[in-house]
C-alpha positions as CSV (number, residue, x, y, z in Angstrom):
1,M,152.7,155.2,224.8
2,F,152.8,159.0,225.3
3,S,151.5,161.8,223.4
4,E,153.8,163.8,221.1
5,E,152.5,166.8,223.6
6,S,153.6,164.5,227.0
7,E,156.6,163.4,225.5
8,A,157.6,167.3,224.8
9,L,156.9,168.5,228.2
10,L,158.7,165.5,229.7
11,T,161.6,166.4,227.5
12,A,161.1,170.3,228.7
13,V,160.8,169.1,232.4
14,A,164.2,167.1,232.3
15,A,166.0,169.5,230.7
16,Q,165.2,172.1,233.3
17,A,165.9,169.5,235.9
18,G,169.3,169.1,234.1
19,V,169.9,172.6,234.2
20,A,169.0,172.9,237.7
21,M,171.4,170.2,238.6
22,D,174.2,172.0,236.8
23,N,173.3,175.3,238.4
24,A,173.6,173.9,241.6
25,R,176.9,171.8,240.9
26,L,178.4,175.1,239.7
27,H,176.9,177.0,243.0
28,R,178.6,174.8,245.1
29,A,181.8,174.7,243.1
30,A,181.5,178.6,243.6
31,Q,181.0,178.5,247.3
32,A,183.9,176.3,247.8
33,E,186.4,178.3,245.8
34,I,185.0,181.4,247.8
35,A,185.7,179.5,251.0
36,Q,189.4,178.7,250.3
37,R,190.2,182.1,248.9
38,K,189.1,183.4,252.1
39,K,191.0,180.9,254.0
40,A,193.6,181.5,251.8
41,E,193.5,185.6,252.1
42,E,193.3,184.9,256.2
43,A,196.6,182.8,256.0
44,K,198.0,185.9,254.0
45,E,197.1,188.4,256.2
46,F,198.6,185.9,259.7
47,L,201.8,185.6,257.8
48,I,201.9,189.5,257.0
49,H,201.5,190.6,260.6
50,E,203.7,188.0,261.8
51,I,206.6,189.3,259.4
52,K,205.8,192.6,260.5
53,H,205.9,192.0,264.0
54,R,209.3,189.8,263.4
55,V,210.6,192.6,261.2
56,K,209.6,195.3,264.4
57,N,211.3,193.0,266.7
58,T,214.7,192.6,265.0
59,L,215.1,196.2,264.3
60,G,214.3,196.8,267.9
61,T,216.8,194.0,268.8
62,V,219.1,195.3,266.2
63,Q,218.9,199.1,268.0
64,A,219.6,197.8,271.2
65,I,222.5,196.2,270.2
66,A,223.8,199.3,268.3
67,T,223.4,201.3,271.5
68,Q,225.4,199.0,273.6
69,T,228.0,198.5,271.0
70,F,228.2,202.4,269.9
71,R,227.9,203.5,273.8
72,E,231.5,205.1,273.4
73,A,230.9,206.7,269.8
74,P,230.3,210.2,269.4
75,K,226.3,211.0,270.1
76,A,225.6,212.2,266.7
77,E,226.7,209.0,265.4
78,R,224.4,207.1,267.6
79,T,221.7,209.4,266.4
80,A,222.3,208.8,262.6
81,F,222.4,205.3,263.0
82,I,218.8,205.2,265.1
83,A,217.4,207.7,262.2
84,R,218.2,205.2,259.6
85,L,216.9,202.5,261.5
86,H,213.6,204.3,262.2
87,A,213.7,205.1,258.2
88,L,213.8,201.2,257.5
89,S,211.4,200.4,259.8
90,D,208.8,203.2,258.1
91,A,209.1,202.0,254.8
92,H,208.7,198.2,256.0
93,D,205.4,200.0,257.8
94,L,204.2,201.1,254.3
95,L,204.6,198.1,252.6
96,T,203.0,196.1,255.2
97,Q,200.1,198.2,254.4
98,Q,200.0,197.4,251.0
99,N,200.7,193.9,251.5
100,W,204.1,193.6,250.4
101,S,203.0,194.0,246.8
102,V,203.6,197.8,245.2
103,V,203.4,201.0,246.6
104,G,203.5,204.5,245.1
105,V,206.8,206.1,244.4
106,R,205.2,209.7,245.7
107,E,203.8,208.1,249.2
108,T,207.1,206.5,249.6
109,I,209.1,209.6,249.2
110,T,206.7,211.6,251.1
111,R,207.2,209.3,254.1
112,S,210.7,209.5,253.9
113,L,210.7,213.1,253.9
114,A,208.0,213.4,257.0
115,P,210.7,214.0,259.8
116,F,212.5,216.9,257.8
117,Q,209.0,218.6,256.9
118,Q,208.1,221.9,259.0
119,R,204.3,222.3,259.5
120,D,204.1,225.9,258.8
121,R,206.1,225.9,256.0
122,P,206.4,223.8,253.5
123,R,209.8,222.8,252.1
124,F,209.3,220.3,249.7
125,T,208.3,220.4,246.1
126,L,207.3,217.0,244.7
127,S,206.8,216.4,241.0
128,G,206.1,213.0,239.1
129,G,203.5,210.6,238.4
130,D,202.2,208.2,241.2
131,L,204.3,205.0,239.4
132,Q,204.2,201.9,241.4
133,I,207.3,199.9,242.2
134,N,208.1,196.8,244.1
135,S,208.9,196.4,247.7
136,T,213.1,195.9,247.1
137,T,212.6,199.1,245.1
138,A,210.3,201.3,247.3
139,L,213.1,200.0,250.7
140,L,215.9,201.0,249.0
141,L,214.5,204.5,247.5
142,A,213.4,205.1,251.4
143,M,216.8,204.9,252.4
144,I,218.3,206.8,250.0
145,V,215.9,209.5,250.3
146,H,216.0,209.7,253.8
147,E,220.2,209.9,253.5
148,L,219.4,213.0,251.1
149,G,217.4,214.8,253.7
150,T,220.0,214.2,256.8
151,N,222.8,215.5,254.7
152,A,220.3,218.4,253.5
153,V,220.1,219.5,257.2
154,K,223.5,218.7,258.2
155,Y,225.3,220.5,255.1
156,G,222.7,221.6,253.0
157,A,219.5,223.9,251.9
158,L,217.5,222.6,255.1
159,G,219.9,223.6,257.7
160,A,218.7,227.4,256.7
161,E,215.9,229.0,257.3
162,T,215.1,229.7,253.3
163,G,216.2,226.4,252.1
164,K,214.0,224.1,249.9
165,V,214.2,220.6,248.1
166,A,212.3,220.0,244.8
167,V,212.5,216.0,244.1
168,E,211.1,215.3,240.6
169,W,211.2,211.7,239.1
170,C,209.7,209.7,236.0
171,T,210.7,206.1,234.6
172,A,212.7,205.4,231.8
173,D,214.4,202.3,230.3
174,E,213.4,200.3,232.7
175,R,214.7,202.6,235.3
176,L,213.7,205.1,238.1
177,K,215.1,208.1,237.5
178,L,215.2,210.6,240.7
179,K,216.6,214.4,240.8
180,W,216.9,215.8,244.3
181,S,217.6,219.7,243.7
182,E,218.5,222.0,246.5
183,S,218.0,226.0,246.9
184,G,218.2,228.5,249.3
185,G,220.8,227.1,251.5
186,P,224.2,228.1,252.4
187,V,226.9,228.4,249.0
188,V,227.9,224.6,248.5
189,S,231.2,222.9,247.5
190,A,232.4,219.9,247.1
191,P,233.6,218.4,250.5
192,A,237.3,217.3,251.1
193,R,235.8,214.0,251.5
194,R,232.8,211.5,250.6
195,G,230.5,211.3,253.8
196,F,229.2,208.0,254.8
197,G,225.6,208.9,253.3
198,T,226.9,209.9,250.0
199,Q,228.9,206.6,250.0
200,M,226.3,204.5,251.1
201,I,224.0,205.8,248.2
202,E,226.6,205.4,245.4
203,R,227.8,201.7,246.7
204,T,224.1,200.5,247.0
205,L,222.7,201.8,243.6
206,R,226.0,200.0,242.2
207,G,225.8,197.2,243.3
208,E,221.8,197.4,242.1
209,Q,222.8,198.6,238.7
210,G,222.3,201.6,239.4
211,A,223.8,205.2,239.0
212,A,224.3,208.1,241.3
213,K,225.7,211.6,240.4
214,F,226.4,214.5,242.8
215,D,227.1,217.9,241.4
216,Y,227.7,220.1,244.7
217,A,226.6,223.8,242.6
218,P,227.4,226.7,244.6
219,S,223.3,227.5,244.7
220,G,222.8,223.9,245.9
221,L,223.0,220.1,246.1
222,Q,221.8,218.4,242.5
223,C,221.6,214.6,242.6
224,S,220.7,212.8,240.0
225,L,219.8,208.8,240.6
226,E,218.6,206.1,238.5
227,I,217.6,202.9,240.3
228,R,216.9,199.5,238.1
229,L,213.2,198.4,237.9
């Protein structure tokens, strides 16, 4: 027979042993979960880099095909097409860095405008919150901003030394609303026909249940965009 003191001691030891065993099981389970998560992260990283590699190869192939196919086309058209591919490639690079999850509107716009920027004289004013958007919206936004920048160089404010562009954005009613305002360039008038870039923006946004409005004010193009989030 054990004394009451001995029974209490044995009960305490057994309880401590049970706690230790439970802790050991929890520790092993936690270690296994960590190892599983690490493997999943490694697999995800491998997949993302593989996608990036394949996208780069695909875009390179498209560029080669386009160069061969458009060899009789005007140089300006070939140059514009290649520039659009590069803009798309830059957008893919940004998304890859963010693991194809979400990216910031400001960073997407900044990258898209980089080819039109000047080191010694800023030409763009960006205003808006650092909103997060999904990969589909980011690709669409990058292509649209690139087209607006290209058109501004060819016909608008960025074709003049004093030209500037203000870009503002916000979200409302589950839509990204962006305004592109040019100033300091040549006097603007509505074109006799829509250019390819303008048509692409309008049709793409319409297909995504968005909208585009172009106001050819004499002082500079004003473009209002809505992109469904």
